[in-house]
ZAMARGU-4260 file (C-alpha; in steps of 0.2 Angstrom, whole numbers, plus 5000, padded with zeros to 4 digits):
<rodrens>
0) 4721/4910/5005 | 4709/4908/4994 | 4713/4897/4981 | 4731/4886/4976 | 4738/4902/4967
5) 4737/4912/4983 | 4751/4899/4988 | 4763/4901/4975 | 4763/4918/4976 | 4770/4918/4993
10) 4783/4909/4989 | 4789/4917/4973 | 4787/4933/4989 | 4796/4922/4997 | 4810/4918/4984
15) 4812/4938/4981 | 4813/4944/4996 | 4826/4930/5000 | 4838/4933/4985 | 4838/4951/4987
20) 4842/4950/5007 | 4857/4939/5001 | 4863/4950/4988 | 4858/4965/5002 | 4873/4954/5009
25) 4884/4949/4998 | 4887/4971/4996 | 4891/4975/5010 | 4906/4962/5011 | 4911/4968/4993
30) 4911/4985/5000 | 4921/4981/5016 | 4935/4971/5007 | 4936/4986/4993 | 4938/5001/5010
35) 4950/4985/5020 | 4962/4988/5003 | 4960/5003/4997 | 4967/5007/5018 | 4981/4992/5014
40) 4985/5002/4998 | 4983/5019/5006 | 4995/5013/5023 | 5008/5008/5007 | 5009/5025/5001
45) 5011/5035/5016 | 5024/5022/5022 | 5035/5024/5004 | 5032/5042/5006 | 5040/5045/5023
50) 5053/5038/5017 | 5056/5049/5002 | 5053/5063/5015 | 5068/5056/5026 | 5078/5055/5013
55) 5074/5075/5004 | 5078/5081/5023 | 5095/5073/5022 | 5109/5079/5025 | 5124/5070/5024
60) 5130/5061/5007 | 5136/5047/5017 | 5119/5043/5023 | 5115/5043/5005 | 5128/5034/4995
65) 5130/5016/4994 | 5148/5014/4993 | 5149/5022/5012 | 5150/5011/5026 | 5134/5020/5034
70) 5124/5022/5023 | 5104/5021/5027 | 5103/5008/5013 | 5111/4996/5025 | 5099/4991/5034
75) 5085/4990/5023 | 5071/4979/5017 | 5061/4982/5033 | 5046/4971/5040 | 5034/4988/5046
80) 5022/4985/5057 | 5005/4995/5053 | 4989/4994/5063 | 4972/4999/5051 | 4955/5000/5053
85) 4944/5008/5067 | 4949/5007/5081 | 4967/4999/5076 | 4957/4981/5070 | 4972/4974/5060
90) 4989/4971/5059 | 4998/4971/5044 | 5015/4969/5039 | 5024/4976/5026 | 5040/4974/5014
95) 5047/4992/5014 | 5067/4990/5003 | 5077/5009/5002 | 5089/5008/4989 | 5101/5020/4981
100) 5114/5023/4968 | 5122/5035/4959 | 5118/5044/4945 | 5131/5052/4933 | 5123/5065/4923
105) 5131/5075/4909 | 5137/5090/4912 | 5131/5090/4928 | 5143/5098/4944 | 5133/5089/4959
110) 5133/5071/4963 | 5116/5061/4959 | 5110/5046/4967 | 5093/5040/4964 | 5082/5035/4979
115) 5070/5020/4974 | 5058/5016/4988 | 5047/4998/4986 | 5034/4991/4996 | 5026/4974/4998
120) 5011/4966/5008 | 5006/4951/5008 | 4991/4960/5008 | 4993/4969/4992 | 4990/4962/4975
125) 5004/4950/4967 | 5007/4960/4957 | 5006/4977/4963 | 5020/4985/4975 | 5023/5003/4981
130) 5040/5010/4972 | 5042/5031/4973 | 5058/5037/4967 | 5066/5053/4971 | 5081/5062/4962
135) 5097/5070/4978 | 5108/5078/4974 | 5125/5084/4982 | 5137/5101/4979 | 5152/5093/4978
</rodrens>
């Protein structure tokens, strides 16, 4: 070092390197949080779609009719735990609710039921719930 200006340049370079390091760490953390949030939302959608698929293949009207004693809706809401992350690092609890309402459609000669699946979790944003609906019909 020949004079005091070299020391100031060295301190400036160290400051730039430290800022880059901090920003890189922030970006890695932010990317990890975004990836985890996407996995949590994906699993919530998969749970809802799985339940809708089960309802699609149900052939017994008593299993869908909320007026019957054997409706599958009577056993909901349920808490289901799903393992998330590589190597199942984390467990996330989801609250799954299934509701069935008979729909009267004018001119229809079949019984129609609107089945609604709602999936929530403490790890989803407060105003976000996954909701899917399906219209199931049975011939009279």
